[in-house]
N, C-alpha and C positions, 0 to 999 in steps of 0.2 A: 906075126906082124906081118901085114902084106907091106910091099914097095911103096904104096902110096899112103899109107899108115904111118910106116918111120918119117917119109917125107914131112908129114902133116904134124909129127912129135918135133921133128927138129925146127919146123917154122915155129910152135908154137914155147918151145926151150930158147932161141933163140930171141925172142920178143920180150921175153921171161928174163934173160939175160943182161940183154941189151936193148933196154926200153927203148922207144922215138916216140920222141915230142912229151918226156916226161918233165915234171914240174910247172907249180903254177904262177901267173903272171899275178900282179896287181894293176889291172886296170879295169876300171869301170865299165869298158867296151864289150867284154866278154860276160856271157850269162856262164853262171856254175851252179850247180850240181851237184849234190854231196849225198851219198847212199851207204848204206851201212848195214850186213845183214849179220845181226848180230847171233843168229843160227851158229854162223860158222867163223865168224868175224873178219872177212871182207868188208874193205873200209876204201871207198872209193871216193876220187873228187873229179867230176868230168870240168872242162872249159871250154866254151866254143865263141869263136870270134866270126860272128854272121855279119855280112854287108853286103848289101844291094843282090839279094836274095842266092850269095854262096857262101860255102863255108871257106872262111880265108886260114881260120887255125882251129886244131882242137889240142889242147892240154889235161893233163893228166897226173892225178897224186895218188898215191893209195898202197895199201899195206893187204896182204892175202896170199891165196895160194898163186900156184902159176897159171892156171887155166885163169882167175880172175885180173892178175895185175899182166897177162901178156897180153888176154883181149884186149884191155883198154890201149896197150901201142898199139894192134893188129888198126882196129876201130880208126884209133889219127893216121894212120895213113890210109887208111881206105878213104876217108870221108872229106879230108882237105882238098878243097879243089870239087869240090863236087856243088852241083845246086840243090839250096835247099831241097828241094822234090826228089830229085835221085838220091841226097842223104836219107831223106823220109824213106824209099822204095827199099834202098838197100839195107836199111837198121829193121823194117818190115820184114824183109825176108830172110835176115839173119834170126831173130826172135822166131818167126815161126820157122825155119828150120831146125833150131835146137827143140824146141816143145812139140817135136814131130806133127805138126800142122802142114798141111798143103801150103807150097812156097812154088812160085816163078822160078826153075832152076835155067833160064833165062837171062837172070838180073845178076850179072857178076860181081860177086864176092869178093874179090880177089882171095889175101890168103887168110880173109877170114873164113871162107871155104873147110879150113883144118879144122873148124869146132864143129865139122858133123858129128866126128863121133861120140861127139860129148852126149846128144841123145841118148845113148845107150845107159847114160848115167845120169839119173833122174835125180838125185843128189848135187850134183855137178850141174845142172844145168843152168841154176842161181850163180855160179860165179860164171860163165862165160857171158852170162847176159845182161850182169847189173853194170856195168860200166855202159854198154847198148841202153840199158833202160835210163839211167842216167842223161846219156846226149842226146836221147828223145825227148827228155823235160827240156831240154836246154832249146829246142825246138817251136815250142810252145808259143804262140801270138806271135809266128814267122809265117 
C-alpha cells in the first residue's frame, strides 16, 4: 500500500469511527430519503435542509460496512455550505469517479476523493455510493 492509499484508508476509518453529522432530526423542513441495499445489508437514511439554494445541513443514520457509513459522514461534511448547483456537481463527479466514468478532476471532492480506490472493487461501489444517491434524491425539485 502506498502512502496515499494509507492516508485514504485513515480518512475512511476516521469517518467510520467518528461520524460527523450523524443522527436524524424531526423537522419537516428536512427532505428525507431512505435506501436499503438488500444484497449486502447497507441501510442508510439521508436528510438535507435546503434553504435559498444552499445546503444548510445534511444528517445521516444507518447501518452497514465501514465504506457505506463513512461515506455518509464524508458526504455531510463535503456538501454542507455548498449551493445546490455545487452539491449536484460534486455528487455527479463523485458517482462518476466511483463508476469509472469520465469525470471532471478539477471539481474539489475534498475527503470524498478517498473513495477513488473503491472503483477497483465493483461489489463495493454500491457501498460507497448509496448515501450519495439518497442525497441526490433529496435535491429533486430544487
